[in-house]
Structure formats: C-alpha cells, structure tokens
N, C-alpha and C positions, 0 to 999 in steps of 0.2 A: 431483525435483529436474530443470531443464531442463539439457541438456548443456553451455551455454555461456552466459556474460552478453554483452549487447551492448546498446547504447543510449545515450541520450544522459546517463544519471545517471553517477555516479561507481560503480566497482564495489562499495565498501561499501553505498550506497545501493541498488544493485541486488541486493543480498543481502537487505537488510532488507524490500524491497519482496517479494521472492521468498516470504520466509518470509510475510509479512502476507498475500499470495495464497493461500499454502496454509493458512492458519489461516482464510481467508475459504471456501476450497472445501472446509473440513472434513478437510483431510488431516492436521492437528495439531490435536487437541481441547485443552480447557482442563484444565490439570494434567499434560499430554504432554509428554514430551521433544521437542525439536526436534535436528537434527544439532549435533555439536561442531564448534567452530572447524576443528580437524583434518579431521573429514569434509568441512567446505564446501570448506576449502581445497584437498583432494584431489579433490573431484568438480568444482571449477571452474577448478583449476590456477592458483591465486592464492596469495599470501602468507597463511600464518594471521593475522597481523596485519591483513589488509584484511577476513578473515572475522570476526574478533574484532569490528573496528570496527563492522562491519553488527550483530551480536548487540548489541553496548554499545549502540546505538543505539536497539533495540528495548527494553531494559531501562530505559534512561533514560525512554523512552514509557511504560512500566508495560505492555507488552504480554509481554516475556517477565520471568521472573524466574528470578535463579541460585538455585541450591542447593548450597550449598558442599560441595565434592568428589563432586556428582552430575552436574552440568552445569546446562543452560538447558532451562527449561519454559516453557510457555505459562501466561499469568497468567489467573485467574477473570477472565471479563468481557472477555477479549482481541479476540475477533471484534467486539464492538461496540464496542469503542474504536477498532478500526481502521476500522469502518465509518463512524464519527463523523469521524475523521480525513481521511478520503477524500471524506466528504461536503462538508466545509468547504474543502478544497482544491476541489473541483469548483465549489462555489459561487464560491470567489475567481478559479478559473481560467477557468471557461466561463460561469457564469451574470451575473457582474456584467459582464464584457465585451459580452455578448450584449445586457443591457439598455441599455448605455451605447451601442452600436452602433444598437441600433434607435431610441434617442432621438434620436440623431444623423441617423436618417432619416426621422425624424418619425413613428414608427409608436407609437400608443398600447399600453396594457398589454393591453388586449383583444386587439388585433391581434397581439401578439405570442405571447401566450398560445395563439390561435387557428393561428399557425404552428407551434408548438411542438407541439401536439396533433395537427396535420397530418404534420408529420415522425415522430411516435410512433406513428401509424396506418400510416405509409408502412412503417416498421419501420425507423427511424434514419436 
C-alpha cells in the first residue's frame, strides 16, 4: 500500500483505485483477502467509514465480495472486470475527445491512426 493518498479523487475513490491497482498488479489474487477497513484506516490515517466506503464501492461493482465474519475478498474475474472498466473509461476520457479534436482539425481516421502509431513507437 502507498504511504499516503493524494490526488483529485475523493479519499474513498482513491482507496478503491488503490485496491484495483493492486489487483491488476497481482498483489491480490482472486479469492484472496484484501486489507480490512480498520487496516486501511490505520495505513492511510483516515476515518474507517471512508475506507469502508471505498471497499463497498468495489463490492457494488462486483470486484470484491464480502464473506460474513471473514472480511472482503477479491471476486473471481475481478482483474478482467477492472480492465474492462478502465478500458471503457479510457475510451470515454481519451479516445472520444481525441477523435473529436482530430475531426475539428480536419484529420482523417487514417491520419489520426498514423499519429497514434507514431506516438506509440516513440514510447508515449
């Protein structure tokens, strides 16, 4: 876990994103327990209710599942669910605006693809 939370997202969203990142990196595997609300609260010096809200967000999305009396665990297929969620956000947040701006500049789809390929070859 990172030592602190900072960024434009609300704290509970940062908790959820951190857990998602750890799932994608393989820190937490399917069926493996994630830190408890109290562990997250202590690690990040936040209110346990805030940590719980982040975990509950992931539960509502099916990324985590509650096991009564045991805690929160990574759901089967969670890594793929996170990837799909982030791909959709990437499409809406980056690809669609890129295409819209390209169209406003008079770029064809082929020209835009060539630019993306060039940027990819340059390493981002």
